[in-house]
C-alpha positions as CSV (number, residue, x, y, z in Angstrom):
1,M,1.7,12.3,6.9
2,N,1.7,9.1,5.0
3,L,-1.3,7.0,5.9
4,F,1.0,3.8,6.3
5,L,3.5,5.5,8.6
6,N,0.5,6.6,11.0
7,P,0.7,4.5,14.2
8,D,-3.1,5.0,14.9
9,L,-3.9,3.1,11.7
10,W,-1.9,0.1,12.9
11,S,-3.0,0.3,16.5
12,W,-6.7,-0.1,15.3
13,L,-5.6,-3.0,13.1
14,C,-3.8,-4.7,16.0
15,S,-6.9,-4.4,18.3
16,G,-9.3,-5.6,15.6
17,S,-7.3,-8.5,14.7
18,A,-6.7,-9.2,18.3
19,V,-10.3,-9.3,19.0
20,M,-10.7,-11.6,15.9
21,W,-8.3,-14.1,17.0
22,L,-9.1,-14.2,20.7
23,W,-12.7,-15.1,19.5
24,L,-11.4,-17.8,17.1
25,Y,-9.4,-19.5,19.8
26,G,-12.4,-19.1,22.2
27,R,-14.1,-21.5,19.6
28,K,-11.1,-23.7,19.3
29,S,-11.0,-22.9,15.5
30,L,-8.0,-23.7,13.7
31,W,-8.4,-20.1,12.1
32,G,-7.4,-18.5,15.7
33,P,-3.7,-19.3,15.2
34,R,-3.6,-18.6,11.6
35,V,-5.3,-15.1,12.1
36,G,-3.1,-14.7,15.0
37,L,0.2,-15.4,13.2
38,F,-0.9,-13.1,10.2
39,S,-2.0,-10.4,12.6
40,Q,1.6,-10.1,13.7
41,A,2.5,-8.0,10.7
42,F,0.4,-5.5,12.0
43,W,2.2,-5.5,15.3
44,V,5.4,-5.3,13.5
45,M,4.2,-2.2,11.7
46,F,2.8,-0.6,14.9
47,T,6.2,-1.4,16.4
48,L,8.2,0.3,13.7
49,T,5.9,3.4,13.3
50,S,5.3,4.0,16.8
51,G,8.9,3.8,18.1
52,Q,7.6,1.3,21.0
53,H,10.6,-1.1,20.5
54,G,9.8,-2.9,23.7
55,L,7.1,-4.6,21.7
56,W,9.5,-6.7,19.7
57,L,9.7,-9.4,22.5
58,C,6.0,-9.8,22.4
59,V,5.8,-9.7,18.5
60,V,8.2,-12.7,18.5
61,L,6.6,-14.5,21.4
62,F,3.2,-14.3,20.1
63,A,4.3,-15.3,16.5
64,V,6.0,-18.4,18.0
65,N,3.0,-19.3,20.2
66,H,0.4,-18.9,17.3
67,A,2.9,-20.9,14.9
68,W,3.1,-23.6,17.5
69,N,-0.8,-23.7,18.3
70,W,-1.4,-24.1,14.7
71,Y,1.1,-26.9,14.2
72,K,-0.3,-28.8,17.4
73,W,-3.8,-28.3,16.6
74,A,-3.6,-29.3,12.9
75,K,-1.8,-32.3,14.1
76,E,-4.4,-33.2,16.5
77,N,-7.0,-32.9,13.9
78,G,-5.3,-35.3,11.6
79,D,-5.3,-33.5,8.2
80,G,-5.5,-30.2,9.5
81,E,-9.3,-29.7,8.8
82,E,-11.4,-27.9,11.4
83,T,-13.4,-30.2,13.5
């Protein structure tokens, strides 16, 4: 099987990236929403390779949430730099 079509690979990347963005959010780092938004690419691939199409709603909602938080936090920090 092609490695990139293996849902196990994507599930590990999803889990690892989720732990990372949760930790960054907990530190109130502007990198939290950035990493969270980027990690949605892993969730897209996991959804496609695993056939768990019910996750599409979560992918979209999490992407919107991360994008909104990135915008809101950058606006609160003025120039978008970390505090």
